[in-house]
C-alpha positions as CSV (number, residue, x, y, z in Angstrom):
1,M,11.2,-30.0,3.0
2,S,11.3,-28.2,6.4
3,N,9.1,-25.5,7.5
4,S,12.0,-23.1,7.5
5,N,12.2,-23.3,3.5
6,I,8.8,-22.7,3.1
7,E,8.8,-19.5,5.5
8,A,12.0,-18.2,3.3
9,D,10.2,-18.8,0.3
10,P,10.5,-15.3,-1.5
11,P,7.5,-13.4,-3.3
12,D,7.3,-13.8,-6.9
13,P,9.2,-11.0,-8.4
14,R,6.5,-9.7,-10.3
15,F,4.0,-10.0,-7.7
16,A,6.3,-7.9,-5.1
17,A,7.0,-5.5,-8.1
18,F,3.3,-4.9,-8.4
19,V,2.5,-4.4,-4.7
20,Y,5.6,-1.9,-4.2
21,F,4.5,0.0,-7.3
22,Q,0.9,0.4,-5.8
23,A,2.3,1.3,-2.5
24,Q,4.5,3.9,-3.9
25,N,1.4,5.3,-5.7
26,G,-0.3,5.3,-2.8
27,G,2.3,7.3,-1.0
28,L,2.5,9.7,-3.9
29,F,-1.3,10.3,-3.6
30,L,-1.0,10.8,0.1
31,G,1.9,13.2,-0.2
32,K,4.3,11.1,1.5
33,I,6.5,11.1,-1.8
34,P,7.0,14.2,-4.0
35,N,5.4,14.5,-7.3
36,P,7.9,13.9,-9.7
37,A,6.3,16.6,-12.1
38,T,6.7,19.3,-9.5
39,G,8.9,18.0,-6.7
40,E,6.3,18.9,-4.2
41,P,4.1,16.7,-2.2
42,S,0.4,16.9,-2.9
43,V,-2.4,15.0,-1.6
44,N,-5.1,13.3,-3.6
45,L,-7.4,11.4,-1.2
46,R,-9.7,9.9,-4.0
47,A,-6.8,8.4,-5.7
48,A,-5.1,7.1,-2.5
49,G,-8.4,5.6,-1.6
50,S,-8.6,3.7,-5.2
51,V,-5.2,2.3,-4.3
52,V,-6.1,1.1,-1.0
53,D,-9.3,-0.2,-2.3
54,S,-7.5,-2.2,-5.2
55,L,-5.1,-3.7,-2.8
56,E,-7.7,-4.8,-0.3
57,M,-9.5,-6.4,-3.2
58,L,-6.3,-8.1,-4.3
59,L,-5.9,-9.6,-0.8
60,E,-9.5,-11.0,-0.5
61,K,-9.3,-12.6,-4.2
62,T,-5.7,-14.0,-3.4
63,K,-6.4,-15.5,0.1
64,G,-5.0,-19.0,0.4
65,N,-3.1,-18.4,-2.9
66,L,-0.1,-16.7,-2.0
67,N,2.9,-18.0,-0.2
68,P,3.8,-16.8,3.4
69,S,5.9,-14.1,2.3
70,E,3.6,-12.8,-0.4
71,D,0.8,-12.7,2.0
72,K,2.8,-10.9,4.5
73,L,4.1,-8.0,2.0
74,L,0.6,-7.6,0.6
75,N,-0.9,-7.5,3.9
76,L,1.8,-4.9,5.2
77,A,1.0,-2.7,2.4
78,V,-2.8,-2.5,2.9
79,E,-2.4,-2.0,6.4
80,N,0.3,0.7,6.1
81,L,-1.4,2.5,3.1
82,R,-5.0,2.3,5.1
83,R,-3.5,3.8,8.3
84,L,-1.8,6.6,6.2
85,H,-4.7,7.3,4.4
86,D,-6.8,7.4,7.5
87,E,-4.3,9.9,9.2
88,V,-4.0,12.2,5.8
89,A,-7.9,12.1,5.7
90,A,-8.1,13.3,9.4
91,D,-5.7,16.2,8.9
92,Q,-7.6,17.4,5.9
93,E,-10.8,17.5,8.1
94,E,-9.2,19.7,10.6
95,P,-10.2,23.5,10.6
96,A,-7.5,25.5,9.2
97,D,-7.9,28.1,12.1
98,S,-6.8,27.3,15.2
């Protein structure tokens, strides 16, 4: 078995679907995806923070138990959502009057 086979090992479809679902929820709560009920984006930093915290906990608890593609997928989701959360939180803190 070569290293390329190991690196090409796709993520478990259930794991990938779970991570994508959580990332999508994070995007929804950060106003990056329109709310399906209203068609408008809205921000809920508390809910978005909960998604980020949950994925960070999953990352910590699964260390050493994921194949490389699963590890990469989860790390990218956490990094992107954390960055977006920080950006949206900073935008929320800016004064309205300029």
